[in-house]
C-alpha positions in Angstrom: -13.9 33.9 31.7 -12.4 35.9 28.9 -10.9 34.2 25.8 -7.4 35.4 26.8 -7.7 33.8 30.2 -9.0 30.6 28.7 -6.1 30.5 26.3 -3.7 31.1 29.1 -5.0 28.1 31.0 -4.7 25.7 28.1 -1.3 24.1 27.4 0.4 25.3 24.3 -0.2 23.1 21.2 -3.9 22.9 21.5 -4.9 25.8 19.2 -6.6 25.9 15.8 -3.3 25.5 14.0 -2.7 22.1 15.6 -6.3 21.0 15.1 -6.0 22.0 11.5 -2.8 19.9 11.2 -4.6 16.9 12.6 -7.6 17.3 10.2 -5.2 17.8 7.3 -3.4 14.5 8.2 -6.8 12.8 8.5 -7.9 14.0 5.0 -4.7 13.3 3.2 -4.2 9.9 4.8 -7.8 9.0 4.0 -7.2 9.8 0.3 -4.1 7.5 0.2 -6.0 4.8 2.1 -9.0 5.1 -0.2 -6.8 4.4 -3.2 -5.3 1.3 -1.5 -8.8 0.1 -0.5 -10.2 0.4 -4.0 -7.3 -1.7 -5.2 -8.0 -4.3 -2.5 -4.6 -4.1 -0.9 -3.8 -5.7 2.5 -3.6 -2.2 4.2 -6.6 0.0 3.2 -8.6 3.0 4.2 -8.7 2.4 8.0 -5.0 1.5 8.4 -3.6 4.4 6.4 -6.0 6.9 8.1 -5.0 5.7 11.6 -1.3 5.8 10.7 -1.5 9.3 9.3 -3.4 10.8 12.2 -1.3 9.0 14.8 1.9 10.3 13.2 0.5 13.8 13.3 -0.5 13.5 16.9 2.9 12.2 17.9 4.5 15.1 16.2 2.4 17.5 18.2 3.1 15.7 21.4 6.8 15.8 20.6 6.7 19.5 19.9 4.3 20.7 22.7 3.7 17.9 25.1 6.6 18.6 27.6 6.4 22.3 28.0 5.2 22.0 31.6 8.4 20.2 32.8 10.9 22.5 31.1 13.1 24.6 33.4 16.6 25.9 33.7 17.6 22.4 34.9 15.5 20.4 32.4 16.0 20.5 28.7 14.4 18.3 26.1 15.0 17.4 22.5 11.6 17.7 20.7 12.8 15.5 17.8 13.3 12.4 20.0 9.7 11.4 20.2 9.0 12.2 16.6 12.0 10.1 15.5 10.4 7.0 16.9 7.7 7.2 14.3 10.2 6.3 11.6 11.4 3.2 13.4 8.0 2.3 14.9 6.2 2.3 11.5 8.7 -0.4 10.4 6.8 -2.9 12.6 3.6 -2.3 10.6 5.5 -2.4 7.4 7.2 -5.6 8.4 3.8 -7.2 9.0 2.7 -6.4 5.5 5.8 -7.8 3.7 6.1 -11.6 3.3 8.1 -13.8 1.1 6.6 -16.8 -0.7 9.4 -18.8 -2.1 11.2 -16.3 -4.3 8.3 -13.8 -4.6 8.3 -10.7 -2.2 4.8 -9.4 -1.7 3.5 -6.3 0.1 6.6 -4.2 -0.4 4.9 -1.3 -2.1 2.0 -1.3 0.4 4.5 -1.2 3.3 6.3 1.7 1.6 3.0 3.6 1.2 2.2 3.1 4.8 5.6 4.6 5.6 4.8 7.5 3.2 1.5 8.1 4.9 3.2 8.4 8.3 5.6 10.9 6.8 2.6 12.9 5.4 1.0 12.9 8.9 4.3 14.0 10.4 4.5 16.9 8.0 0.9 17.9 8.7 1.5 17.8 12.5 4.8 19.7 12.2 2.9 22.6 10.5 4.1 21.9 7.0 0.8 21.7 5.1 2.2 22.5 1.6 4.8 19.7 1.8 2.1 17.3 3.1 -0.2 18.0 0.2 2.6 17.9 -2.3 3.8 14.5 -1.2 0.2 13.2 -1.3 -0.1 14.4 -4.8 3.2 12.7 -5.7 1.9 9.5 -4.3 -0.9 9.5 -6.8 1.5 10.3 -9.6 3.5 7.2 -8.7 0.6 4.8 -8.4 -1.3 5.9 -11.4 1.4 7.4 -13.7 4.3 5.0 -13.1 2.4 1.8 -13.6 1.7 2.2 -17.4 5.3 3.5 -17.8 6.7 0.4 -16.1 4.5 -1.8 -18.3 6.0 -0.2 -21.4 9.6 -0.7 -20.4 11.5 -3.5 -22.0 11.3 -6.6 -19.9 14.3 -8.9 -19.3 13.9 -12.5 -20.3 14.6 -13.4 -16.7 11.8 -11.2 -15.4 9.2 -13.1 -13.3 5.5 -12.4 -12.9 2.6 -14.2 -11.3 -0.7 -15.2 -12.7 -3.9 -16.5 -11.1 -6.5 -18.3 -13.2 -9.9 -19.5 -11.9 -11.7 -21.9 -14.3 -14.3 -24.6 -14.4 -12.8 -28.1 -14.1 -13.2 -30.6 -16.9 -13.1 -28.2 -19.9 -9.4 -28.6 -20.8 -8.7 -25.0 -19.7 -5.3 -25.7 -18.1 -3.9 -27.1 -21.4 -5.0 -24.0 -23.3 -3.6 -21.7 -20.6 -0.2 -23.4 -20.8 -0.2 -23.3 -24.6 -1.0 -19.6 -24.6 1.8 -18.9 -22.2 4.3 -20.8 -24.4 2.9 -19.0 -27.5 3.7 -15.6 -25.9 7.3 -16.8 -25.0 6.7 -17.3 -21.3 8.3 -20.2 -19.4 6.3 -21.6 -16.5 8.6 -21.8 -13.5 6.1 -22.9 -10.9 2.5 -24.1 -10.9 0.2 -24.9 -8.1 -3.5 -25.7 -8.1 -6.4 -25.7 -5.6 -9.9 -27.1 -6.2 -13.1 -25.8 -4.7 -16.8 -26.4 -5.3 -19.1 -23.6 -6.4 -22.5 -25.0 -7.1 -22.7 -28.2 -9.2 -19.3 -27.7 -10.8 -15.8 -27.8 -9.5 -13.6 -24.6 -9.8 -9.9 -24.9 -10.1 -7.6 -22.0 -9.0 -4.1 -22.3 -10.6 -1.2 -20.1 -9.7 1.6 -19.7 -12.2 5.0 -18.1 -11.9 6.1 -17.0 -15.3 9.4 -15.9 -16.7 9.8 -14.1 -20.0 9.7 -10.8 -21.9 6.0 -10.8 -22.7 3.3 -8.6 -21.1 1.5 -10.3 -18.2 -1.5 -8.0 -18.6 -1.9 -8.8 -22.2 -1.6 -12.5 -21.4 -4.3 -12.2 -18.7 -6.6 -10.4 -21.1 -6.3 -13.2 -23.7 -6.8 -15.9 -21.1 -9.9 -14.3 -19.7 -11.6 -14.8 -23.1 -11.1 -18.6 -23.0 -14.2 -20.8 -22.6 -14.5 -22.0 -19.0 -12.3 -19.3 -17.5 -14.0 -17.4 -14.7 -11.3 -14.8 -13.8 -7.7 -14.0 -14.4 -5.5 -11.8 -12.2 -1.9 -10.8 -13.0 1.0 -9.1 -11.4 0.2 -6.8 -8.4 -3.3 -8.1 -8.1 -2.3 -11.7 -7.2 -2.3 -12.2 -3.5 -2.4 -8.4 -2.8 1.2 -8.4 -3.9 1.6 -4.7 -3.7 
């Protein structure tokens, strides 16, 4: 069987161009997912890779999957199937976002899952330059915008979260609260949990702070206190982003 006859027997949309689009979606979505995985977010490498490849495949099905039923009496809109990716990805995003009291968590991760789906759609639609460009812009946002945002003036009403793990019985909580006050933070909410790690008890305290100070600088100072095991601030607390 010649190559031309084999190509004639295969439905359109199964050539090297479409395979390349799927592989590009796989690679770009994996890069985005790897960044999320390294930051220990709720949706990581596997989730983003699956979302990107699935979006690319759905785009290909939308473009080429109904060629065998088209006729003079049957017409189809190839954008209808692809359009459902935009609404369908909202279910995944909705599962990543949750509200704990007044704190919204997971919003950025949900947005990045949505972006990954868009990258996969672009790759499947045969727009590799756009897909690569948007992937690059994602890394500009996550790595470049974070230090910029930290340098912007903070409102005195701005809230942030802090998680401190420390050994019980060393007077650490008092020092933590004193340091927060010294840096012009007001403690809005405080909750504690106690666990046992070896012979000593470990306390995990969650603080919701309000003020103009830098949460990252506060976390750095608190991590140097005697008895403190770890400190996490901002986006790191509870996989907030």
